[in-house]
LOLOVEX-591318 format. One record per atom (N, C-alpha, C, O, CB): residue in one letter; x, y, z. Coordinates in steps of 0.1 Angstrom, whole numbers, plus 5000, padded with zeros to 4 digits. Glycine has a CB too. Layout:
LOLOVEX-591318
AXYZ ...
This chain:
LOLOVEX-591318
X844515652953 X843715752961 X844215732976 X844215622982 X842215732959 X844515852982 X844815842996 X843715863005 X842915953003 X845915943000 X843515783015 X842415793024 X842715903035 X843915923038 X842115653032 X841715973040 X841916073050 X842716013062 X842515903066 X840616133054 X843416103068 X844216063081 X843216043092 X842516143095 X845316163085 X843115933098 X842215903109 X842515993121 X843616023123 X842115763112 X841516023128 X841616103141 X842216003152 X841515913157 X840216173145 X843316033157 X843915963168 X843115963180 X842915873187 X845216013171 X842416083182 X841616103194 X840416013194 X839915963205 X841116243195 X839815993182 X838615903180 X839115763182 X838415683189 X838015923167 X840215723176 X840615583176 X841015543191 X840815423196 X842015563166 X841515643199 X841815613213 X840615593221 X840715523231 X842615733219 X839415633217 X838315613224 X837415493220 X836315483224 X837615733223 X838015413211 X837215293205 X836515223215 X835315203214 X838015203197 X837215163225 X836615083235 X835415153243 X834415093246 X837715043245 X835615283246 X834615363252 X833315373243 X832215363248 X835115493256 X833515403230 X832515423221 X831715283219 X830515283219 X833015473207 X832515163218 X831815043217 X830915013230 X829814963229 X832914933216 X831415053242 X830615033253 X829315113253 X828315063256 X831315063265 X829415243248 X828215313248 X827215263237 X826015263239 X828615453245 X827715223226 X826915163216 X826215043221 X825015023218 X827715133203 X826914953228 X826314833233 X825214853243 X824414763246 X827414753239 X825114973249 X824015003258 X822715033251 X821715033257 X824315103267 X822815073237 X821515093230 X821214993220 X820115003214 X821615233224 X822114903217 X821914793207 X822214663213 X823014643223 X822814823195 X821614553207 X822014423211 X823514393208 X823914443198 X821214313204 X824214333216 X825614313215 X826014263202 X827014293197 X826114233226 X825214173196 X825614113183 X825414223172 X826014203161 X824813993180 X824814323175 X824714433164 X825814533165 X825814633158 X823314503166 X826714513174 X827914603174 X829214523171 X829614433178 X828114683188 X829714563159 X830814483154 X832114563154 X832214673148 X830514443139 X833114513163 X834314593165 X835614513162 X836714573161 X834214653179 X835514373161 X836714293158 X837114313143 X836314323134 X836414143161 X838414323142 X839014353129 X838614253119 X838214293108 X840514363129 X838614123121 X838214023112 X836814033108 X836413983097 X838613883118 X835914083117 X834514103114 X834114223107 X833114233100 X833714093126 X834914333109 X834614463102 X835114453088 X834914543080 X835214583110 X835914353084 X836414343070 X835314343060 X835514393049 X837214203069 X834114283064 X833014273055 X832614413051 X831914433041 X831814193061 X833014523058 X832514653055 X833614743050 X833514873050 X831814713068 X834714683045 X835914773042 X835714843028 X836514933025 X837114683041 X834714803020 X834414863007 X833014833003 X832314743009 X835514812996 X832514892993 X831314852986 X831714782973 X832714722973 X830414972983 X830814792963 X831214712951 X832314772943 X832814712934 X830014702942 X832714902947 X833914962941 X835114912949 X835614982958 X833815112940 X835614782946 X836614712954 X838014772952 X838914722959 X836514572951 X838214862944 X839514912941 X840014992953 X841215002954 X839615002929 X839215042962 X839515122974 X838915052986 X837715012987 X838915262972 X839815032996 X839414963008 X839915023020 X841115073020 X839814813007 X839115023031 X839615073044 X838715003055 X837515003054 X839615243044 X839414953065 X838614893075 X837915003085 X838615093089 X839614803084 X836715003087 X836115093096 X836515063110 X836914943113 X834615093095 X836315153120 X836515133133 X835515033140 X835814943147 X836615253140 X834315063137 X833114993142 X832014983131 X832015063123 X832615063153 X831314883131 X830114863123 X828914833132 X829014753142 X830314743112 X827814903130 X826614883138 X825414843128 X825314893117 X826315013147 X824514763134 X823314703126 X822114733134 X821714643141 X823414553122 X821514853134 X820314883142 X819014813135 X819014783123 X820115033143 X818014803143 X816814743138 X815614833139 X814514803134 X816514613146 X815714943145 X814615043146 X815215183144 X816415203145 X813815033160 X814215283141 X814515423140 X815115473153 X816015543153 X813315503136 X814615423164 X815015473177 X816515433179 X817315513184 X814115423188 X816815313175 X818315273177 X819215353168 X820315383172 X818515133174 X818715393156 X819515463146 X819715613154 X820815663154 X818715483131 X818615663159 X818715783166 X819815783178 X820615873179 X817415823172 X819815673185 X820715653196 X822115653192 X823015713197 X820315523204 X822315583180 X823715563175 X824215703170 X825415743173 X823815453162 X823415773163 X823915903158 X824116003169 X825016093169 X823015953148 X823215993179 X823416093191 X824716063198 X825416153202 X822216073201 X825015943199 X826315903206 X827515933198 X828515983203 X826315743209 X827515913185 X828615943176 X828716093175 X829816143174 X828415883161 X827616173175 X827716313175 X828316373187 X829116473187 X826416373174 X828016313199 X828616363212 X830116323212 X830916393217 X827816283225 X830516213206 X831816163207 X832716213195 X833916193194 X831816013208 X832116293186 X832916333175 X833316233165 X834416243159 X834016403179 X832516123163 X832816013155 X832116023141 X830916043140 X832415893163 X832916013130 X832316023117 X831415893115 X831715783120 X833416033104 X830215913108 X829315803106 X829215783090 X829015883083 X827915833112 X829315663086 X829015643071 X827815543070 X827915433075 X830315583063 X826715593064 X825515503063 X825815403051 X826515433042 X824215583060 X825315283053 X825515173043 X824215093041 X823515043050 X826615083048 X823815093028 X822615003025 X823014863023 X823314793033 X821915053012 X823114823011 X823514683008 X824914673003 X825414562999 X822614612998 X825614783002 X827014782997 X827114752981 X828214702977 X827814673005 X826114772974 X826114752959 X826714872951 X826814852939 X824814712955 X826914982957 X827315102950 X828715072942 X829615012948 X827515222959 X828715122931 X830015112922 X830615252923 X831615272915 X829715072907 X830315342931 X830815472932 X831415502945 X831715622948 X829915562930 X831615402954 X832215432967 X831315502977 X831715572986 X833415502966 X830015482975 X829015552984 X829115512998 X828615583006 X827715522979 X829515383001 X829715333015 X831115313019 X831415223027 X828915203016 X831915393013 X833415383017 X833715423030 X833415533033 X834315453008 X834315343039 X834515393053 X835915463054 X836715453045 X834515273063 X836115533066 X837315573069 X837815493082 X836915433089 X837315743072 X839015493085 X839515413096 X839015453110 X839015373119 X840915433096 X838515573111 X837915623124 X836415643124 X835915713133 X838515753128 X835715573115 X834315593114 X833515473120 X834115373123 X834015613099 X832215493121 X831315393124 X830415373111 X829815463105 X830415433137 X830415253107 X829515213095 X828215183101 X828015093110 X830215073087 X827115253096 X825815233101 X825015153090 X824615223080 X825215363106 X824915033091 X824214943081 X822714933084 X822314913096 X824814813080 X821914943074 X820514933076 X819814793072 X818614783071 X819915033069 X820714693071 X820214563066 X819014503073 X818214433067 X821314473066 X819114533086 X818014473095 X816714553095 X815814513101 X818514453109 X816714673089 X815514753088 X814814713074 X815014783064 X816014923089 X814114603074 X813614543062 X812214513061 X811714443052 X814214423059 X811414573070 X809914543071 X809114633061 X809514743057 X809414563086 X808014573056 X806914653050 X806014703061 X805314623068 X806114573039 X805914843062 X805114893072 X803614923069 X802814933078 X805715003077 X803414953056 X802114983051 X801914973036 X802915003029 X801715123056 X800814923032 X800414933017 X799114993017 X798114963024 X800414783010 X799015093007 X797815163005 X797515172990 X797915262983 X797915313011 X796815082986 X796515072971 X795615182966 X795715222954 X795714942967 X794715232974 X793815342970 X794715472967 X794415542957 X792815372982 X795715492974 X796615602972 X797915572965 X798815652964 X796915662985 X797915442961 X799115402952 X800515422959 X801415482954 X799115472939 X800615372973 X801815392980 X802115272988 X801215192991 X801815522988 X803415252991 X803815153001 X804915223010 X805715303005 X804315022995 X804815193023 X805815243032 X806615123038 X806115033045 X805115333043 X807915143036 X808915033039 X810015093048 X810315213048 X809414963026 X810715003056 X811915033062 X813015043051 X812814983040 X812414933073 X814015123053 X814915153042 X815915053038 X816615063028 X815715283044 X816014943047 X817014833044 X816314733035 X816914633031 X817514763057 X815014743032 X814414653022 X815014653009 X815414763003 X812914683021 X815114533003 X815714542989 X814814592978 X813614582979 X816114412985 X815314652968 X814514712958 X813514622952 X812314652951 X815414762946 X813914502948 X813014402942 X811914352951 X810814332947 X813914282938 X812314342963 X811314292972 X810114392975 X809114352981 X811914242985 X810314512972 X809314612973 X808214582963 X807014572966 X809814752970 X808514552950 X807714502940 X807014372944 X805814352944 X808414482927 X807914282949 X807414152954 X806314162965 X805514072965 X808514082961 X806314272972 X805314282983 X803914312977 X802914302984 X805614382994 X803914372965 X802614422960 X802214352946 X801114372940 X802814582958 X803114282941 X802914222927 X801614132926 X801014132916 X804214152921 X801314062936 X800113972935 X798914062935 X797814012929 X800013882947 X798914182939 X797714262938 X797814362926 X797014462926 X797614342950 X798714332916 X798714402903 X799514522903 X799314612895 X797414432899 X800514542913 X801214662914 X802714632913 X803214522914 X800914742926 X803514742911 X805014732911 X805614862915 X804914972914 X805514682897 X806914862919 X807714972921 X808614992910 X809414902907 X808414952933 X808615112903 X809215122890 X810715122889 X811315042882 X808815252884 X811515202898 X813015212897 X813615062897 X813214992907 X813615302908 X814415032888 X814914892888 X816514892884 X816814862873 X814214812878 X817314932893 X818814932891 X819214782888 X818514692891 X819614982903 X820314762881 X820714632877 X821014552889 X821014422888 X822014642868 X821314602901 X821514532914 X820314522922 X820314512934 X822614602921 X819114532916 X817814542923 X817514422931 X816814432941 X816714562913 X818114302928 X817814192937 X818514202951 X818114142960 X818314062930 X819614292952 X820314302964 X820314452970 X820414472982 X821714262961 X820214542961 X820314682966 X819214732975 X818014692974 X820414772954 X819514812985 X818614862995 X817914992991 X818515072984 X819314873009 X816715012996 X816015132993 X816715262998 X816715362992 X814615133000 X817515233010 X818315343015 X819415393006 X819615503004 X818815303029 X820115292999 X821015322990 X820415382977 X821015472971 X821815212986 X819215332973 X818515392962 X818315542964 X818415622955 X817315322959 X817815572975 X817515712979 X818815792980 X818915902974 X816815722993 X819815742987 X821115812987 X821815852974 X822315952972 X822115732995 X821615752964 X822315762952 X821315812940 X821715832929 X823015632948 X820015832944 X819015862934 X819115772922 X819215802911 X819216002929 X818915642926 X819115532916 X817915532906 X816815572908 X819315392922 X818315482894 X817315472883 X817215332879 X816715242886 X817715552871 X817615302867 X817515162862 X817015162848 X816815272842 X816615072871 X816915042842 X816615032828 X815215102824 X815215162813 X816514882824 X814315102832 X813015162829 X812815302834 X811715352835 X811915072835 X813815372837 X813815512842 X813415602830 X813015722832 X815215562849 X813615552818 X813215652806 X811815692807 X811415802803 X813615582791 X810915602811 X809515632812 X809015672826 X808215762828 X808615512806 X809615602836 X809115612849 X809915702859 X809515732870 X808915472855 X811015742854 X811815822862 X812715752871 X812715632872 X811015922869 X813515822879 X814515762889 X813815772903 X812615802904 X815915842888 X814615752913 X814115742927 X813315862931 X812315852937 X815215712937 X813915982928 X813316112933 X811916122926 X811116202931 X814216232929 X811716052916 X810216072909 X809315972915 X808115972911 X810316052893 X809815882923 X808915782929 X809015772944 X808515682951 X809215652924 X809615872950 X809815892965 X808815992970 X808816102965 X811315932969 X808015962980 X806916052984 X807216102999 X806716213003 X805415972984 X808016033006 X808216073019 X809315993026 X809515883021 X807016083027 X809916053036 X810915973044 X810815993059 X810416103063 X812316003040 X811215903067 X811615923081 X813115923081 X813715823077 X811015823091 X813716033086 X815116043086 X815716093100 X815116173107 X815516153075 X816816033103 X817516073116 X818616163113 X819616123106 X818015943123 X818616283118 X819716373115 X821016333123 X820916243131 X819316513120 X822116403119 X823316343125 X823516363139 X824416303145 X824416403118 X822716453145 X822716463160 X821616383167 X821516393180 X822416613164 X820916293160 X820016193165 X818516243164 X817616163167 X820416173180 X818316373160 X816916413159 X816216333148 X816716313137 X816916573157 X815016293150 X814116223140 X813116323133 X812416393140 X813316103148 X813116323121 X812316413113 X811516343103 X811916243097 X813016513107 X810316383100 X809416333090 X809316443078 X808916553080 X808016303096 X809716393066 X809616483055 X808716423044 X809016303040 X811016523050 X807816493038 X806916433028 X806016343035 X805816343047 X807716363016 X805416253027 X804516143031 X803516103021 X803816113009 X803816193044 X802416053024 X801415993015 X800516083008 X799316073009 X800615893022 X801116183002 X800416292995 X801316352984 X802416322982 X800016393005 X800616442976 X801416512965 X802416602971 X802616612983 X800316582955 X803116672962 X804216772965 X803816852977 X802716912977 X804616852953 X804716862987 X804416962998 X804817102994 X805617112986 X805216923011 X804117203001 X804517342997 X805917383003 X806317303011 X803517443002 X806517482998 X807817533003 X808917452996 X808817392985 X807917513017 X810117463003 X811317402997 X811217262996 X810617193004 X812517443005 X811817202984 X811717072981 X812917002989 X813916962983 X811917052966 X812616973001 X813616913009 X813816763006 X814916703008 X813316923024 X812716693001 X812816562998 X813716542985 X814416442985 X811416502995 X813616632976 X814516642965 X816016652969 X816916602962 X814116752956 X816116732980 X817516762984 X818116632990 X819216592988 X817616872994 X817316562998 X817716443005 X818116322994 X819116262995 X816516383015 X817216312984 X817316202975 X818516232966 X818416332958 X816116182966 X819616162967 X820816182959 X821916252968 X822916282962 X820416272947 X821616272981 X822616332989 X823716242994 X824616283001 X822016403001 X823616112991 X824516012995 X824715993010 X825815963015 X825816042988 X823616013017 X823615983032 X824316093040 X824516083052 X824315853035 X824616213033 X825416313041 X824516403049 X825116483057 X826216403031 X823316403048 X822316493055 X821716413066 X821116483075 X821216533045 X821716283067 X821016213077 X820816073072 X821216043061 X819716273081 X820215983080 X820015843078 X818615813075 X817815823085 X820615763088 X818215783064 X816715743061 X816515613067 X817215513064 X816415743047 X815415603075 X815115463081 X813815413075 X813615293074 X814915473096 X812915503070 X811615463065 X811415543052 X811715663051 X810515483075 X810715473042 X810515553030 X809015523025 X808615413025 X811615523018 X808315633021 X807015613014 X807215622999 X807715732994 X806015713020 X806815512993 X807315502978 X805915502970 X804915452974 X808215362976 X806115552958 X804815542949 X804915412941 X806015372936 X804815672938 X803715342941 X803715212933 X802715232922 X801815322923 X803315092942 X802815162912 X802015172900 X801315042896 X801814932899 X802815232888 X800215062889 X799514942884 X800514882873 X801114952865 X798114972878 X800514742873 X801214682862 X800614712849 X799414712848 X801314542864 X801514732838 X801014762825 X800314632820 X800514522824 X802114812816 X799414662810 X798614552804 X799614452798 X799414332799 X797714602793 X800614502791 X801514422784 X802814502782 X802814622783 X800914372771 X803914422779 X805214482776 X805914392766 X805814262767 X806114512789 X806614452758 X807414362747 X808714432744 X808814552739 X806414342734 X809914362746 X811114422741 X811414372726 X811014272721 X812214382749 X812314462720 X812914412707 X814414432708 X814814532714 X812314502695 X815114332703 X816614332703 X817114382689 X816614322679 X817114192707 X817914472689 X818414522676 X820014522677 X820614582686 X817914672674 X820514452667 X822114442667 X822714522655 X822114522644 X822514282667 X823814582657 X824514662647 X826014622647 X826514562657 X824314832650 X826614652636 X828014622634 X828914742638 X830114732637 X828214592619 X828314852642 X829114972647 X828415032659 X827215052659 X829315082635 X829215072670 X828615142681 X828015272676 X826915312681 X829715172691 X828715352668 X828215482663 X826815472657 X825915552659 X829215542653 X826715362649 X825415352642 X824315322653 X823215372651 X825415242632 X824515242662 X823615212673 X823215342680 X822015362683 X824315122683 X824215422683 X824015562690 X823015642681 X822115702686 X825415642692 X823315642667 X822515722659 X821015672658 X820015752657 X823115722645 X820915542660 X819615482660 X818815532672 X817615562672 X819715332660 X819515522684 X818915572696 X818415722695 X817315762700 X819915552708 X819315802690 X818915942687 X817715962678 X816916052681 X820116012681 X817615882668 X816515892659 X815215842665 X814115892662 X816915812647 X815315742673 X814115692680 X813515802690 X812315822691 X814415562688 X814415862698 X814015972707 X813416082699 X812316132703 X815116012715 X814016122689 X813516232681 X812216212674 X811516302672 X814516262670 X811816082672 X810616052666 X809416072675 X808316082669 X810615902662 X809516092688 X808516112697 X807916002703 X807016012712 X807516172690 X808415882700 X808115752706 X808815752720 X810015782721 X808515622696 X808015712730 X808615702743 X808715552748 X807715502754 X807815782753 X809715482745 X809815342751 X809915352766 X810315452772 X811015262746 X809615242772 X809715222787 X811215212790 X811615242801 X808815092792 X812015152781 X813415132783 X814115132770 X813515092759 X813614992790 X815415172770 X816315162757 X817715142763 X818215242769 X816115292747 X818315022762 X819514992767 X820514962756 X820114902746 X819314872777 X821815002760 X822914972750 X823914882755 X824314902767 X823615112746 X824514792748 X825614712752 X826614712740 X826214692728 X825114572756 X827914712742 X828914702732 X829414562731 X828914482739 X830014792734 X830314532722 X830814392719 X831314322732 X831014212736 X831914392709 X832214402739 X832814342751 X831714292761 X831814182766 X833814452759 X830714382764 X829614352772 X828714242767 X828314152775 X828814472774 X828514242754 X827614132748 X828314002750 X827613902754 X827414162732 X829613992746 X830213862747 X830413812761 X830213692764 X831613862740 X830713902770 X830913862784 X829613822790 X829513722797 X831613972792 X828613902788 X827213862793 X826713732787 X826213652794 X826113972790 X827013712774 X826513582768 X827213472774 X826613372777 X826813592752 X828613482776 X829313362782 X828813342797 X828913222801 X830713392782 X828413442803 X827913432817 X826513382818 X826213292826 X828013572824 X825513422809 X824213402811 X823513322801 X822413272803 X823613532812 X824213292789 X823613222777 X822313282774 X821313212772 X823413082781 X822213412772 X820913472768 X820613472754 X819613512749 X821013622773 X821513412745 X821213392731 X821513522723 X820913542713 X819713362730 X822413612727 X822713732721 X823513702707 X824313612706 X823513812730 X823313782697 X824013772685 X825513812685 X825913882695 X823313852674 X826213772675 X827513822674 X827513962668 X827313972656 X828413732666 X827814072675 X827614202671 X828514302678 X829014262689 X826114242672 X828714412672 X829514512678 X828614602689 X829214652699 X830214612667 X827414612686 X826514682695 X825214622695 X824714572685 X826414822691 X824514642707 X823114592709 X822314692716 X822814762725 X823114462717 X821014702710 X819914782717 X818914692721 X818414602714 X819414892708 X818414712734 X817114652738 X816214772741 X816414852749 X817314562752 X815114762733 X814014862733 X812714802737 X812314702731 X813814942720 X812214852748 X810914782753 X809814892754 X810115002757 X811114722768 X808614842750 X807514932750 X806414862759 X806514742761 X806914972735 X805414942763 X804314892772 X803014942767 X802915032759 X804514932786 X801914882771 X800614912768 X799714802764 X800014692767 X800515012758 X798614842758 X797714742752 X798414682740 X799414732735 X796214792749 X797814572735 X798414502723 X798514602711 X799514602703 X797614382719 X797514682709 X797414782698 X798514882700 X799114922690 X796014842697 X798714932712 X799615032716 X801114972713 X801915042707 X799515082730 X801314852717 X802614792716 X802914782701 X804014822696 X802814652723 X801914722693 X802214712679 X802414842672 X803314852663 X801014642673 X801714952676 X802015082670 X803315132672 X804015182663 X801015172674 X803815122685 X805115172689 X806215092683 X807215152678 X805215172704 X806014962683 X807114872677 X807314892662 X808414882657 X806914732679 X806114922655 X806214932641 X807015062638 X807915062628 X804714952635 X806915172645 X807715292643 X809115262647 X810015302639 X807115412652 X809415202658 X810715182663 X811515082652 X812615102648 X810815122678 X810814982647 X811514882638 X811714952625 X812814932619 X810614752636 X810815042621 X811015112608 X812315212609 X813015222599 X809815202605 X812415272621 X813615362623 X814915282624 X815915312619 X813515452636 X814815162631 X816015082632 X816515032619 X817715032616 X815714962641 X815514982609 X815814922597 X816515032588 X817314992579 X814514872591 X816415162590 X817115262582 X818515252585 X819315302577 X816615392584 X819015202597 X820315192601 X820915062598 X822015032603 X820415232615 X820314972589 X820814842585 X821314752596 X822514722597 X821914862576 X820414722605 X820814632617 X821214492611 X820714452600 X819614612627 X822114422618 X822514292613 X821514182620 X821514072615 X823914252617 X820714222629 X819714132635 X818614222642 X819014322648 X820214032645 X817314182641 X816314252646 X815414142651 X814814072643 X815614352636 X815214122665 X814514022671 X813414072680 X813714122691 X815513932678 X812214042676 X811114092685 X810613982693 X810313872688 X809914152675 X810414002706 X809913892716 X808513852712 X807713932709 X809913952730 X808313722713 X807013672710 X806413602723 X805313552722 X807013582699 X807113602734 X806613542746 X807313602759 X808313682758 X806913382745 X806813572770 X807413612782 X808813552784 X809713612789 X806613572794 X808913422780 X810213352780 X811213432772 X812413462776 X810113202776 X810913462760 X811813522751 X812113672757 X813213722755 X811213532737 X811213742762 X811413872768 X812413852780 X813313932782 X810113932773 X812313752789 X813213732799 X814613702794 X815513752800 X812713622807 X814813632783 X816113602778 X816813722772 X818013742774 X815913502767 X816013812766 X816513932761 X817014012772 X818114072771 X815414012754 X816314032784 X816814102794 X817814042803 X818614112809 X815614142802 X817913902802 X818913832811 X820313882810 X821013912820 X818813692807 X820813892797 X822213932796 X822414072800 X823514102806 X822613932782 X821414172798 X821614312802 X821714312818 X822514382823 X820514402797 X820814242824 X820814252839 X822014182845 X822314202857 X819514192844 X822614092837 X823814022843 X825214092838 X826314042842 X823913862837 X825114202831 X826314252825 X827314292836 X828514262834 X825914382817 X827014362847 X828014422856 X828614292863 X829914272864 X827314522867 X827814192867 X828414082873 X829213992865 X830213932869 X827414002878 X828913992852 X829713922841 X831113982840 X832113912840 X829013922827 X831114112839 X832414192837 X833214162849 X834414132848 X832114342835 X832614162861 X833414152874 X833914012875 X834913992882 X832514182886 X833513912867 X834113782867 X835413762859 X836113672861 X833213682863 X835513862850 X836713852841 X837813952844 X838913942839 X836413862827 X837414052852 X838414152854 X838014252866 X836814262870 X838514232841 X839014322872 X838614432880 X838114552870 X838514562859 X839914482888 X837214632875 X836814742867 X836314852875 X836014832887 X835714692857 X836314972869 X835715092875 X834615142866 X834715152854 X836815202877 X833515162873 X832315202866 X832215352867 X832215412878 X830915132873 X832115422855 X831815572855 X830315602854 X829615512849 X832715632844 X829915712857 X828515762856 X828615902850 X828816002857 X827815752869 X828315902837 X828216032830 X827016042822 X826515942816 X829516052822 X826416162821 X825216192814 X825516282802 X826216382804 X824116252824 X825016252791 X825316332778 X824016352771 X823016272773 X826316272769 X823916452762 X822716462753 X822716332744 X823816292739 X822816592744 X821516282742 X821416162734 X821916192720 X822516102714 X819916122733 X821816302715 X822216332701 X823816322700 X824216302689 X821816482697 X824516322711 X825916312711 X826516172713 X827716152714 X826516402720 X825616072714 X826015932716 X826915882705 X827915822709 X824715842717 X826715902692 X827615852683 X829015902684 X830015832684 X827115882669 X829216042686 X830516092689 X831116042701 X832316002701 X830516242689 X830416042713 X831016002725 X831515852725 X832515822731 X830016022736 X830715772718 X831015632717 X832415622709 X833215542712 X829815552710 X832515692698 X833615692690 X834915742698 X836015682698 X833415782677 X834715852706 X835815902714 X836215802725 X837415782728 X835516042720 X835315742731 X835615652742 X836515532736 X837515492742 X834315592748 X836215492724 X837015392717 X838415442715 X839415372718 X836415362704 X838515562711 X839915632709 X840715652722 X841915622723 X839715782702 X840015682732 X840615702745 X841015562751 X842115562757 X839815772755 X840315462749 X840615322752 X841915282747 X842815232753 X839615222748 X842115312733 X843315282726 X844515352732 X845515302733 X843115322710 X844315482735 X845415562740 X845915522753 X847115522756 X845015702741 X845015472761 X845515422775 X845815272776 X846315222785 X844415462785 X845415202765 X845715062766 X844814982775 X845314872779 X847115032769 X843615032779 X842714962788 X841414942780 X840915032773 X842515042801 X840814822782 X839614792775 X838414862783 X838514882795 X839414642774 X837314902775 X836114962780 X835014892776 X834814862764 X836015112776 X834114852785 X832814792782 X831714902784 X831614962794 X832514672790 X830914922774 X829915022775 X828514952776 X828114872768 X829915122762 X827814982787 X826414932789 X825715042797 X826215082808 X826414792798 X824615092791 X824015202798 X822615232793 X822015162783 X824915322795 X822015322799 X820615362796 X820615462784 X820815582787 X819815432808 X820615412772 X820715492760 X819715602759 X820015712755 X820715402748 X818515572763 X817415662761 X817515792767 X817015892762 X816215592765 X818115792779 X818315932785 X819815972786 X820116062794 X817715932799 X820615902778 X822015942778 X822815922791 X823715992794 X822116092775 X822415832799 X823015802812 X824015682809 X823615572809 X821915762823 X825315722808 X826315622803 X827015562816 X827315622826 X827315692794 X827415432814 X828215362824 X829415292818 X829415172817 X827415272832 X830415372813 X831615302808 X832315222819 X832415272830 X832615412801 X832615092816 X833315012826 X834714992821 X835014942810 X832614872828 X835715052829 X837115052825 X837714922832 X837614912844 X837815182830 X838314832824 X838814712829 X840314732832 X841014802825 X838614592819 X840814692844 X842214712847 X842614592856 X841714512860 X842414842854 X843814582859 X844414472868 X844914532881 X845914602882 X845514402860 X844114502892 X844514572905 X845914522910 X846514582918 X843314532915 X846314402905 X847614352909 X848814402901 X849914372905 X847614212909 X848514482891 X849514532882 X849814672886 X849014762886 X849014522868 X851114702891 X851514832895 X851114942885 X851514932873 X852914842898 X850515052890 X850215162881 X849015152872 X848515242866 X851315182872 X848315032872 X847215012864 X846015092869 X845315152861 X846814872864 X845815082882 X844715162888 X844815302886 X843815362882 X844715152902 X846015362888 X846215502885 X845915532870 X845315642868 X847715542889 X846315452861 X846115462847 X844615472845 X844115562838 X846715352840 X843915372851 X842515362850 X841815502854 X840915552848 X842015242858 X842315552866 X841715672872 X841915792861 X840915872859 X842415712885 X843115802855 X843315912846 X842415892834 X841815992829 X844815922841 X842315772829 X841415742817 X840015782821 X839315842813 X841415592813 X839515742833 X838115772837 X837915932838 X836815982834 X837815712851 X838916002843 X838816142843 X838616202829 X837816292827 X840016202850 X839416142819 X839316202806 X837916172799 X837316252793 X840516132796 X837416052802 X836016022797 X835016112803 X834016142796 X835615882800 X835116142816 X834116232823 X834216372818 X833316442816 X834416222838 X835516412815 X835716552808 X835016542795 X834416652791 X837216582806 X835016442788 X834416432775 X832916452777 X832216512768 X834716292769 X832316392787 X830916392790 X830516542793 X829516592788 X830516302802 X831416612801 X831116752803 X831216832791 X830416922789 X832116812813 X832216812783 X832316882771 X831116882761 X830716982756 X833416822764 X830616752759 X829516752750 X828116792756 X827216812749 X829316612745 X828116802770 X826916852776 X826917002779 X826117062786 X826716772789 X827917072774 X828017212777 X827017292769 X826217232761 X829417252774 X826917412771 X825917502764 X825917492749 X824917512743 X826017642769 X827117472744 X827117472728 X826817342724 X827017312712 X828517522723 X826317252732 X825817122727 X827017032722 X826816942714 X824817142716 X828217062726 X829416982722 X829917022708 X830916962703 X828916832721 X829417122702 X829817162688 X831317222689 X832117202679 X828917272682 X831717292700 X833017342702 X833817232709 X833717222721 X833117482709 X834517142702 X835217022708 X836717052710 X837516972709 X835116902698 X837017172714 X838317202718 X838617152732 X837717102738 X838617342716 X839917172736 X840317132749 X839517212760 X839417332760 X841817142751 X839017132770 X838317192781 X838917142795 X839317022796 X836817172781 X838817222805 X839117172819 X837817172826 X836917252824 X840117262825 X837817072835 X836617052844 X836817132857 X836017122866 X836316902846 
């Protein structure tokens, strides 16, 4: 992939821009030396790298406003950055840009349990939002795999979900309001501690816009009471397609698990070696979790297990304790990091009808054989949100390009099966 040609006019003003930024920020918050900007040359998609011209780390909304006003006046591109955990190049800089990092914007500003909300600065990490309210019996629902490190700003920019989005929705379903700085420095308030505002859904427009409309500095988030109980069940199969069929049957039954995650052999083995979660030797693995009272849990799991047994699982393991539940989830939460330890990889993000899972998993295997690159499948099976991980060698000439072509074919497949005919017409299609 070729990066955009940087503006010579902007690069020639670097020293001037640094001086202007240093007037509105502490000097240690303006990073312009090449060896120091290297920390911001990419996000978790490390296949593509580019040193930014400058990086800045504001601590207040006013500072963000000053930065954007200066950059707007000087014609400098700005790339907002949360924690840099994106696997989609969401914080990828250009050589003439200013990286605006929100890591220092990490305070809890308000908790309101009566109205079930928390207001935080956008640099606060996802998991620490729940950490701020868990002693009082509440939690924040979206839980991306990177929740230990990822920032709320990035969650909003990418409309992040997580394992439990099947029941609780993604970020847009749990975002109530934002303070946002427009690219000319204007500060706006959208939404807030109340139900849906009348008129255009501007909040829905902002969530998932990847920082292109402005920089979110504060967020009002919906928090929920912790469930009475939760219990996962681990179901192992000897074929990916069978696991996919089991997922489709569970969804069709009307049971709504809080989470339903899929892992294939490559991800199972890699995660097991990394985390020692105690996973079985299998081609495919489902983790299905339900919530509620003990009676509700038993009723839901009885139905799920009955459906699973029709597909002849090679192992079915129901958690009996919090420790066992943590072990079941450990490998899944470690999957991306585990794959990253053995290979370079590119993470795709495609959504398909759940009913098409068996076919899509079969075709991904065939595409993998055609291109000679391994694929690890780990994803939110319950809503058909797939994350094929294509493994490649960044040091091998042509391997990245081959990976890109393979990724495009897999995404074309996702478009194909998600078309109006439900994937029944599986002829050649162009995206």
